[in-house]
C-alpha positions in Angstrom: 8.7 -12.6 24.2 9.2 -9.6 21.9 6.4 -7.2 20.7 6.1 -6.2 17.1 4.0 -3.4 15.3 4.2 -5.8 12.2 4.8 -9.3 11.8 5.2 -10.5 8.2 5.0 -14.3 7.2 6.8 -14.9 4.3 10.3 -13.4 2.8 9.3 -13.4 -0.6 9.3 -10.1 -2.8 6.0 -8.7 -1.5 7.2 -9.6 2.1 10.3 -8.1 1.7 9.1 -4.9 0.3 6.2 -4.4 3.2 9.0 -5.1 5.9 11.3 -2.5 4.3 8.5 0.1 4.1 7.0 -0.6 7.5 10.7 -0.2 9.1 11.5 2.8 7.1 8.5 4.5 9.2 9.8 3.5 12.3 7.5 0.4 13.1 9.3 -2.5 14.8 9.0 -5.4 12.0 9.3 -9.2 12.8 9.4 -11.7 9.6 9.4 -15.4 9.4 9.7 -18.2 6.6 9.9 -21.7 7.0 12.2 -21.8 4.0 15.4 -20.1 2.9 15.4 -16.2 2.7 13.9 -15.0 -0.4 10.6 -16.7 -0.9 9.0 -19.1 -3.5 9.8 -17.0 -6.8 13.8 -16.7 -6.5 14.2 -20.1 -5.0 11.6 -22.6 -6.7 9.3 -20.1 -8.9 9.4 -18.0 -11.4 13.4 -17.3 -11.8 14.4 -21.0 -12.0 11.6 -21.3 -14.4 12.7 -18.5 -16.7 16.3 -19.8 -16.7 14.9 -23.2 -17.9 12.5 -21.5 -20.4 15.5 -19.8 -21.7 17.6 -22.9 -22.4 14.5 -24.5 -24.3 13.8 -20.9 -26.3 17.7 -21.2 -27.5 17.4 -24.8 -28.5 14.2 -23.9 -30.5 15.5 -20.8 -32.1 18.5 -22.8 -33.2 16.5 -25.7 -34.5 14.7 -23.1 -36.6 18.1 -21.8 -38.1 19.4 -25.1 -39.4 18.7 -24.2 -42.9 19.8 -20.8 -42.3 23.6 -21.1 -41.0 23.0 -23.4 -37.9 24.6 -26.9 -38.5 25.2 -29.7 -36.6 23.1 -32.2 -34.6 21.5 -30.1 -31.6 20.1 -31.6 -28.3 19.5 -30.5 -25.0 21.1 -31.7 -22.0 18.4 -31.2 -19.1 20.7 -32.0 -16.4 23.1 -29.3 -17.5 20.0 -26.9 -17.8 18.8 -27.5 -14.3 22.4 -27.1 -13.1 22.6 -23.9 -14.7 18.9 -22.8 -13.2 20.2 -23.8 -9.7 23.3 -21.7 -9.9 21.7 -18.4 -10.5 18.8 -19.0 -8.0 
């Protein structure tokens, strides 16, 4: 069994920061996560939510501009919006 000075649970932003700072001071660092590397924010949390919100905001802004130069039927395709969010997370 290996010994570590610091063992971090979670590979999200905070876990990565602590691991890097501890390693920079010469500590032996272990880090583990039960899901893919990157934590909740980048994989399932903040980042995907922001991308979906951007699609919604663009749609709403376009609707508000209908009498000021935006023409045609507007609709949001949620399948495409979710696929867009998945590509960038």
